[in-house]
N, CA, C and O atoms as a Tripos MOL2 file, in Angstrom:
@<TRIPOS>MOLECULE
protein
  212   211    53     0     0
PROTEIN
NO_CHARGES

@<TRIPOS>ATOM
      1 N         -18.8950   26.3090   20.8000 N.3       1 MET1
      2 CA        -18.7740   25.5250   19.5850 C.3       1 MET1
      3 C         -17.3090   25.4740   19.1620 C.2       1 MET1
      4 O         -16.6160   26.4910   19.1650 O.2       1 MET1
      5 N         -16.8480   24.2870   18.8020 N.am      2 LYS2
      6 CA        -15.4650   24.1130   18.3860 C.3       2 LYS2
      7 C         -15.2780   24.6330   16.9740 C.2       2 LYS2
      8 O         -16.1490   24.4830   16.1180 O.2       2 LYS2
      9 N         -14.1060   25.2580   16.7420 N.am      3 LYS3
     10 CA        -13.8430   25.7720   15.4050 C.3       3 LYS3
     11 C         -13.2050   24.6890   14.5370 C.2       3 LYS3
     12 O         -12.5110   23.8060   15.0400 O.2       3 LYS3
     13 N         -13.4440   24.7670   13.2440 N.am      4 TYR4
     14 CA        -12.8560   23.8280   12.2950 C.3       4 TYR4
     15 C         -11.4600   24.3080   11.9400 C.2       4 TYR4
     16 O         -11.2840   25.4580   11.5370 O.2       4 TYR4
     17 N         -10.4680   23.4420   12.0840 N.am      5 VAL5
     18 CA         -9.0870   23.7710   11.7460 C.3       5 VAL5
     19 C          -8.6760   22.8730   10.5790 C.2       5 VAL5
     20 O          -8.5730   21.6570   10.7370 O.2       5 VAL5
     21 N          -8.4410   23.4700    9.4080 N.am      6 PRO6
     22 CA         -8.0470   22.6370    8.2660 C.3       6 PRO6
     23 C          -6.6860   21.9820    8.5130 C.2       6 PRO6
     24 O          -5.7900   22.5990    9.0890 O.2       6 PRO6
     25 N          -6.5410   20.7540    8.0820 N.am      7 ILE7
     26 CA         -5.2900   20.0150    8.2610 C.3       7 ILE7
     27 C          -4.3540   20.3380    7.1030 C.2       7 ILE7
     28 O          -4.7270   20.2550    5.9330 O.2       7 ILE7
     29 N          -3.1320   20.7070    7.4610 N.am      8 GLU8
     30 CA         -2.1190   21.0630    6.4730 C.3       8 GLU8
     31 C          -0.8890   20.1780    6.6480 C.2       8 GLU8
     32 O          -0.7870   19.4220    7.6150 O.2       8 GLU8
     33 N           0.0320   20.2780    5.7140 N.am      9 GLU9
     34 CA          1.2660   19.5080    5.7920 C.3       9 GLU9
     35 C           1.9970   19.8350    7.0970 C.2       9 GLU9
     36 O           2.1390   21.0020    7.4620 O.2       9 GLU9
     37 N           2.4480   18.8150    7.7800 N.am     10 GLY10
     38 CA          3.1540   18.9970    9.0450 C.3      10 GLY10
     39 C           2.2590   18.9270   10.2640 C.2      10 GLY10
     40 O           2.7510   18.9770   11.3910 O.2      10 GLY10
     41 N           0.9470   18.8120   10.0640 N.am     11 ASP11
     42 CA          0.0090   18.7520   11.1840 C.3      11 ASP11
     43 C          -0.0920   17.3520   11.7820 C.2      11 ASP11
     44 O          -0.5250   17.2050   12.9240 O.2      11 ASP11
     45 N           0.2960   16.3340   11.0400 N.am     12 TYR12
     46 CA          0.2360   14.9640   11.5480 C.3      12 TYR12
     47 C           1.2130   14.0810   10.7840 C.2      12 TYR12
     48 O           1.7390   14.4610    9.7370 O.2      12 TYR12
     49 N           1.4390   12.9060   11.3290 N.am     13 TYR13
     50 CA          2.1940   11.8710   10.6330 C.3      13 TYR13
     51 C           1.5170   10.5440   10.9210 C.2      13 TYR13
     52 O           0.7260   10.4340   11.8580 O.2      13 TYR13
     53 N           1.8230    9.5460   10.1230 N.am     14 LEU14
     54 CA          1.2500    8.2210   10.3310 C.3      14 LEU14
     55 C           2.2160    7.3880   11.1680 C.2      14 LEU14
     56 O           3.4140    7.3330   10.8890 O.2      14 LEU14
     57 N           1.6790    6.7490   12.1860 N.am     15 THR15
     58 CA          2.4890    5.8760   13.0390 C.3      15 THR15
     59 C           2.7380    4.5530   12.2990 C.2      15 THR15
     60 O           2.0770    4.2680   11.3000 O.2      15 THR15
     61 N           3.6800    3.7570   12.7810 N.am     16 PRO16
     62 CA          3.9090    2.4460   12.1430 C.3      16 PRO16
     63 C           2.6530    1.5630   12.1230 C.2      16 PRO16
     64 O           2.5120    0.6950   11.2620 O.2      16 PRO16
     65 N           1.7410    1.7940   13.0820 N.am     17 GLU17
     66 CA          0.4860    1.0340   13.1290 C.3      17 GLU17
     67 C          -0.5670    1.5790   12.1780 C.2      17 GLU17
     68 O          -1.6180    0.9630   12.0030 O.2      17 GLU17
     69 N          -0.2990    2.7360   11.5550 N.am     18 GLY18
     70 CA         -1.2280    3.3230   10.5970 C.3      18 GLY18
     71 C          -2.1560    4.3790   11.1670 C.2      18 GLY18
     72 O          -3.0820    4.8200   10.4870 O.2      18 GLY18
     73 N          -1.9190    4.7940   12.4170 N.am     19 TYR19
     74 CA         -2.7530    5.8270   13.0290 C.3      19 TYR19
     75 C          -2.2280    7.2130   12.6870 C.2      19 TYR19
     76 O          -1.0300    7.3940   12.4680 O.2      19 TYR19
     77 N          -3.1180    8.1840   12.6420 N.am     20 ARG20
     78 CA         -2.7390    9.5690   12.4200 C.3      20 ARG20
     79 C          -2.3780   10.1780   13.7820 C.2      20 ARG20
     80 O          -3.1870   10.1640   14.7090 O.2      20 ARG20
     81 N          -1.1790   10.7010   13.8890 N.am     21 CYS21
     82 CA         -0.7080   11.2960   15.1370 C.3      21 CYS21
     83 C          -0.5020   12.7880   14.9120 C.2      21 CYS21
     84 O           0.3650   13.1930   14.1370 O.2      21 CYS21
     85 N          -1.3010   13.6000   15.5890 N.am     22 PHE22
     86 CA         -1.2100   15.0470   15.4130 C.3      22 PHE22
     87 C           0.0310   15.6010   16.0950 C.2      22 PHE22
     88 O           0.4120   15.1630   17.1800 O.2      22 PHE22
     89 N           0.6540   16.5780   15.4350 N.am     23 THR23
     90 CA          1.8770   17.1900   15.9400 C.3      23 THR23
     91 C           1.5520   18.3850   16.8350 C.2      23 THR23
     92 O           0.4060   18.8300   16.9090 O.2      23 THR23
     93 N           2.5700   18.8890   17.5040 N.am     24 GLU24
     94 CA          2.4150   20.0810   18.3370 C.3      24 GLU24
     95 C           1.8990   21.2470   17.4960 C.2      24 GLU24
     96 O           1.0830   22.0430   17.9620 O.2      24 GLU24
     97 N           2.3750   21.3430   16.2650 N.am     25 GLN25
     98 CA          1.9380   22.3960   15.3360 C.3      25 GLN25
     99 C           0.4150   22.4160   15.2150 C.2      25 GLN25
    100 O          -0.2050   23.4770   15.2870 O.2      25 GLN25
    101 N          -0.1850   21.2400   15.0330 N.am     26 TYR26
    102 CA         -1.6400   21.1650   14.8870 C.3      26 TYR26
    103 C          -2.3510   21.5460   16.1870 C.2      26 TYR26
    104 O          -3.3220   22.3020   16.1720 O.2      26 TYR26
    105 N          -1.8640   21.0230   17.2990 N.am     27 HIS27
    106 CA         -2.5000   21.3160   18.5890 C.3      27 HIS27
    107 C          -2.4950   22.8160   18.8770 C.2      27 HIS27
    108 O          -3.4820   23.3560   19.3740 O.2      27 HIS27
    109 N          -1.3960   23.4850   18.5670 N.am     28 LEU28
    110 CA         -1.3250   24.9320   18.7960 C.3      28 LEU28
    111 C          -2.2830   25.6850   17.8890 C.2      28 LEU28
    112 O          -2.8850   26.6710   18.3140 O.2      28 LEU28
    113 N          -2.4370   25.2380   16.6440 N.am     29 LYS29
    114 CA         -3.4030   25.8760   15.7320 C.3      29 LYS29
    115 C          -4.8240   25.6790   16.2380 C.2      29 LYS29
    116 O          -5.6520   26.5840   16.1420 O.2      29 LYS29
    117 N          -5.1090   24.4960   16.7790 N.am     30 ARG30
    118 CA         -6.4540   24.1950   17.2860 C.3      30 ARG30
    119 C          -6.7800   25.0990   18.4690 C.2      30 ARG30
    120 O          -7.9070   25.5770   18.5980 O.2      30 ARG30
    121 N          -5.8040   25.3290   19.3230 N.am     31 GLY31
    122 CA         -5.9720   26.3300   20.3690 C.3      31 GLY31
    123 C          -6.4670   25.8540   21.7220 C.2      31 GLY31
    124 O          -6.6950   26.6860   22.6000 O.2      31 GLY31
    125 N          -6.6430   24.5590   21.9320 N.am     32 TYR32
    126 CA         -7.0860   24.0710   23.2380 C.3      32 TYR32
    127 C          -6.6520   22.6170   23.4120 C.2      32 TYR32
    128 O          -6.3110   21.9370   22.4450 O.2      32 TYR32
    129 N          -6.6730   22.1580   24.6530 N.am     33 CYS33
    130 CA         -6.3210   20.7740   24.9740 C.3      33 CYS33
    131 C          -7.5990   19.9340   25.0010 C.2      33 CYS33
    132 O          -8.6000   20.3340   25.5960 O.2      33 CYS33
    133 N          -7.5570   18.7780   24.3580 N.am     34 CYS34
    134 CA         -8.7300   17.8940   24.3330 C.3      34 CYS34
    135 C          -8.7140   16.9000   25.4960 C.2      34 CYS34
    136 O          -9.6680   16.1450   25.6800 O.2      34 CYS34
    137 N          -7.6390   16.8980   26.2750 N.am     35 GLU35
    138 CA         -7.4660   16.0260   27.4460 C.3      35 GLU35
    139 C          -7.5730   14.5450   27.0930 C.2      35 GLU35
    140 O          -8.1300   13.7550   27.8550 O.2      35 GLU35
    141 N          -7.0290   14.1730   25.9210 N.am     36 SER36
    142 CA         -7.0140   12.7770   25.4910 C.3      36 SER36
    143 C          -5.6480   12.1260   25.6810 C.2      36 SER36
    144 O          -5.4680   10.9490   25.3670 O.2      36 SER36
    145 N          -4.6950   12.8840   26.1890 N.am     37 GLY37
    146 CA         -3.3550   12.3420   26.3970 C.3      37 GLY37
    147 C          -2.5490   12.2610   25.1130 C.2      37 GLY37
    148 O          -1.7910   11.3100   24.9220 O.2      37 GLY37
    149 N          -2.6950   13.2250   24.2440 N.am     38 CYS38
    150 CA         -1.9990   13.2220   22.9540 C.3      38 CYS38
    151 C          -0.4810   13.2030   23.1390 C.2      38 CYS38
    152 O           0.0550   13.8300   24.0530 O.2      38 CYS38
    153 N           0.1840   12.4880   22.2720 N.am     39 ARG39
    154 CA          1.6280   12.3000   22.3270 C.3      39 ARG39
    155 C           2.3920   13.6290   22.2740 C.2      39 ARG39
    156 O           3.4220   13.7740   22.9330 O.2      39 ARG39
    157 N           1.9000   14.5900   21.5030 N.am     40 HIS40
    158 CA          2.6130   15.8550   21.3070 C.3      40 HIS40
    159 C           1.8580   17.0460   21.8950 C.2      40 HIS40
    160 O           1.9080   18.1440   21.3430 O.2      40 HIS40
    161 N           1.1680   16.8370   22.9970 N.am     41 CYS41
    162 CA          0.3730   17.9010   23.6140 C.3      41 CYS41
    163 C           1.2710   19.0370   24.1170 C.2      41 CYS41
    164 O           2.1370   18.8100   24.9620 O.2      41 CYS41
    165 N           1.0700   20.2600   23.6020 N.am     42 PRO42
    166 CA          1.8710   21.3920   24.0590 C.3      42 PRO42
    167 C           1.2930   22.0590   25.3130 C.2      42 PRO42
    168 O           1.8670   23.0180   25.8290 O.2      42 PRO42
    169 N           0.1650   21.5520   25.7950 N.am     43 TYR43
    170 CA         -0.5160   22.1690   26.9270 C.3      43 TYR43
    171 C          -0.1880   21.5120   28.2610 C.2      43 TYR43
    172 O          -0.6820   21.9430   29.3030 O.2      43 TYR43
    173 N           0.6390   20.4750   28.2370 N.am     44 GLY44
    174 CA          1.0870   19.8500   29.4710 C.3      44 GLY44
    175 C           0.1330   18.8550   30.0890 C.2      44 GLY44
    176 O           0.3390   18.4420   31.2300 O.2      44 GLY44
    177 N          -0.9020   18.4580   29.3760 N.am     45 PHE45
    178 CA         -1.8400   17.4880   29.9230 C.3      45 PHE45
    179 C          -1.1800   16.1190   29.9990 C.2      45 PHE45
    180 O          -0.4690   15.7160   29.0780 O.2      45 PHE45
    181 N          -1.4140   15.4020   31.0990 N.am     46 ASN46
    182 CA         -0.8360   14.0750   31.2880 C.3      46 ASN46
    183 C          -1.9040   13.1630   31.8710 C.2      46 ASN46
    184 O          -2.3410   13.3590   33.0050 O.2      46 ASN46
    185 N          -2.3210   12.1750   31.1050 N.am     47 LYS47
    186 CA         -3.3570   11.2380   31.5620 C.3      47 LYS47
    187 C          -2.9380   10.4770   32.8170 C.2      47 LYS47
    188 O          -3.7750   10.1810   33.6710 O.2      47 LYS47
    189 N          -1.6650   10.1610   32.9330 N.am     48 GLU48
    190 CA         -1.1640    9.4020   34.0670 C.3      48 GLU48
    191 C          -1.3740   10.1580   35.3880 C.2      48 GLU48
    192 O          -1.6600    9.5460   36.4170 O.2      48 GLU48
    193 N          -1.2320   11.4690   35.3550 N.am     49 LYS49
    194 CA         -1.4550   12.2700   36.5660 C.3      49 LYS49
    195 C          -2.9060   12.2040   37.0200 C.2      49 LYS49
    196 O          -3.1770   12.2280   38.2210 O.2      49 LYS49
    197 N          -3.8370   12.1210   36.0860 N.am     50 LEU50
    198 CA         -5.2540   12.0140   36.4320 C.3      50 LEU50
    199 C          -5.5600   10.6820   37.0900 C.2      50 LEU50
    200 O          -6.3630   10.6210   38.0200 O.2      50 LEU50
    201 N          -4.9310    9.6150   36.6210 N.am     51 LYS51
    202 CA         -5.1760    8.2760   37.1600 C.3      51 LYS51
    203 C          -4.7080    8.1590   38.5970 C.2      51 LYS51
    204 O          -5.2890    7.3840   39.3570 O.2      51 LYS51
    205 N          -3.6810    8.8970   39.0040 N.am     52 LYS52
    206 CA         -3.0970    8.7910   40.3400 C.3      52 LYS52
    207 C          -3.9160    9.5080   41.4090 C.2      52 LYS52
    208 O          -3.7180    9.2700   42.6010 O.2      52 LYS52
    209 N          -4.8320   10.3820   40.9970 N.am     53 LYS53
    210 CA         -5.6170   11.1620   41.9610 C.3      53 LYS53
    211 C          -6.6720   10.3230   42.6260 C.2      53 LYS53
    212 O          -7.4210   10.8230   43.4650 O.2      53 LYS53
@<TRIPOS>BOND
     1     1     2 1
     2     2     3 1
     3     3     4 2
     4     3     5 am
     5     5     6 1
     6     6     7 1
     7     7     8 2
     8     7     9 am
     9     9    10 1
    10    10    11 1
    11    11    12 2
    12    11    13 am
    13    13    14 1
    14    14    15 1
    15    15    16 2
    16    15    17 am
    17    17    18 1
    18    18    19 1
    19    19    20 2
    20    19    21 am
    21    21    22 1
    22    22    23 1
    23    23    24 2
    24    23    25 am
    25    25    26 1
    26    26    27 1
    27    27    28 2
    28    27    29 am
    29    29    30 1
    30    30    31 1
    31    31    32 2
    32    31    33 am
    33    33    34 1
    34    34    35 1
    35    35    36 2
    36    35    37 am
    37    37    38 1
    38    38    39 1
    39    39    40 2
    40    39    41 am
    41    41    42 1
    42    42    43 1
    43    43    44 2
    44    43    45 am
    45    45    46 1
    46    46    47 1
    47    47    48 2
    48    47    49 am
    49    49    50 1
    50    50    51 1
    51    51    52 2
    52    51    53 am
    53    53    54 1
    54    54    55 1
    55    55    56 2
    56    55    57 am
    57    57    58 1
    58    58    59 1
    59    59    60 2
    60    59    61 am
    61    61    62 1
    62    62    63 1
    63    63    64 2
    64    63    65 am
    65    65    66 1
    66    66    67 1
    67    67    68 2
    68    67    69 am
    69    69    70 1
    70    70    71 1
    71    71    72 2
    72    71    73 am
    73    73    74 1
    74    74    75 1
    75    75    76 2
    76    75    77 am
    77    77    78 1
    78    78    79 1
    79    79    80 2
    80    79    81 am
    81    81    82 1
    82    82    83 1
    83    83    84 2
    84    83    85 am
    85    85    86 1
    86    86    87 1
    87    87    88 2
    88    87    89 am
    89    89    90 1
    90    90    91 1
    91    91    92 2
    92    91    93 am
    93    93    94 1
    94    94    95 1
    95    95    96 2
    96    95    97 am
    97    97    98 1
    98    98    99 1
    99    99   100 2
   100    99   101 am
   101   101   102 1
   102   102   103 1
   103   103   104 2
   104   103   105 am
   105   105   106 1
   106   106   107 1
   107   107   108 2
   108   107   109 am
   109   109   110 1
   110   110   111 1
   111   111   112 2
   112   111   113 am
   113   113   114 1
   114   114   115 1
   115   115   116 2
   116   115   117 am
   117   117   118 1
   118   118   119 1
   119   119   120 2
   120   119   121 am
   121   121   122 1
   122   122   123 1
   123   123   124 2
   124   123   125 am
   125   125   126 1
   126   126   127 1
   127   127   128 2
   128   127   129 am
   129   129   130 1
   130   130   131 1
   131   131   132 2
   132   131   133 am
   133   133   134 1
   134   134   135 1
   135   135   136 2
   136   135   137 am
   137   137   138 1
   138   138   139 1
   139   139   140 2
   140   139   141 am
   141   141   142 1
   142   142   143 1
   143   143   144 2
   144   143   145 am
   145   145   146 1
   146   146   147 1
   147   147   148 2
   148   147   149 am
   149   149   150 1
   150   150   151 1
   151   151   152 2
   152   151   153 am
   153   153   154 1
   154   154   155 1
   155   155   156 2
   156   155   157 am
   157   157   158 1
   158   158   159 1
   159   159   160 2
   160   159   161 am
   161   161   162 1
   162   162   163 1
   163   163   164 2
   164   163   165 am
   165   165   166 1
   166   166   167 1
   167   167   168 2
   168   167   169 am
   169   169   170 1
   170   170   171 1
   171   171   172 2
   172   171   173 am
   173   173   174 1
   174   174   175 1
   175   175   176 2
   176   175   177 am
   177   177   178 1
   178   178   179 1
   179   179   180 2
   180   179   181 am
   181   181   182 1
   182   182   183 1
   183   183   184 2
   184   183   185 am
   185   185   186 1
   186   186   187 1
   187   187   188 2
   188   187   189 am
   189   189   190 1
   190   190   191 1
   191   191   192 2
   192   191   193 am
   193   193   194 1
   194   194   195 1
   195   195   196 2
   196   195   197 am
   197   197   198 1
   198   198   199 1
   199   199   200 2
   200   199   201 am
   201   201   202 1
   202   202   203 1
   203   203   204 2
   204   203   205 am
   205   205   206 1
   206   206   207 1
   207   207   208 2
   208   207   209 am
   209   209   210 1
   210   210   211 1
   211   211   212 2
@<TRIPOS>SUBSTRUCTURE
     1 MET1         2 RESIDUE 1 A MET
     2 LYS2         6 RESIDUE 1 A LYS
     3 LYS3        10 RESIDUE 1 A LYS
     4 TYR4        14 RESIDUE 1 A TYR
     5 VAL5        18 RESIDUE 1 A VAL
     6 PRO6        22 RESIDUE 1 A PRO
     7 ILE7        26 RESIDUE 1 A ILE
     8 GLU8        30 RESIDUE 1 A GLU
     9 GLU9        34 RESIDUE 1 A GLU
    10 GLY10       38 RESIDUE 1 A GLY
    11 ASP11       42 RESIDUE 1 A ASP
    12 TYR12       46 RESIDUE 1 A TYR
    13 TYR13       50 RESIDUE 1 A TYR
    14 LEU14       54 RESIDUE 1 A LEU
    15 THR15       58 RESIDUE 1 A THR
    16 PRO16       62 RESIDUE 1 A PRO
    17 GLU17       66 RESIDUE 1 A GLU
    18 GLY18       70 RESIDUE 1 A GLY
    19 TYR19       74 RESIDUE 1 A TYR
    20 ARG20       78 RESIDUE 1 A ARG
    21 CYS21       82 RESIDUE 1 A CYS
    22 PHE22       86 RESIDUE 1 A PHE
    23 THR23       90 RESIDUE 1 A THR
    24 GLU24       94 RESIDUE 1 A GLU
    25 GLN25       98 RESIDUE 1 A GLN
    26 TYR26      102 RESIDUE 1 A TYR
    27 HIS27      106 RESIDUE 1 A HIS
    28 LEU28      110 RESIDUE 1 A LEU
    29 LYS29      114 RESIDUE 1 A LYS
    30 ARG30      118 RESIDUE 1 A ARG
    31 GLY31      122 RESIDUE 1 A GLY
    32 TYR32      126 RESIDUE 1 A TYR
    33 CYS33      130 RESIDUE 1 A CYS
    34 CYS34      134 RESIDUE 1 A CYS
    35 GLU35      138 RESIDUE 1 A GLU
    36 SER36      142 RESIDUE 1 A SER
    37 GLY37      146 RESIDUE 1 A GLY
    38 CYS38      150 RESIDUE 1 A CYS
    39 ARG39      154 RESIDUE 1 A ARG
    40 HIS40      158 RESIDUE 1 A HIS
    41 CYS41      162 RESIDUE 1 A CYS
    42 PRO42      166 RESIDUE 1 A PRO
    43 TYR43      170 RESIDUE 1 A TYR
    44 GLY44      174 RESIDUE 1 A GLY
    45 PHE45      178 RESIDUE 1 A PHE
    46 ASN46      182 RESIDUE 1 A ASN
    47 LYS47      186 RESIDUE 1 A LYS
    48 GLU48      190 RESIDUE 1 A GLU
    49 LYS49      194 RESIDUE 1 A LYS
    50 LEU50      198 RESIDUE 1 A LEU
    51 LYS51      202 RESIDUE 1 A LYS
    52 LYS52      206 RESIDUE 1 A LYS
    53 LYS53      210 RESIDUE 1 A LYS
């Protein structure tokens, strides 16, 4: 079961398009990689590498 991580200041910012973009700070608090290709993934996941296999 995934744990609930409360969102705090510095955990995300809004992109020019209006999307919420989570920061490295949030990903580290969450504690795992969701494998969605997040812009600030601290776990080294890269969607492009999966497509090439």
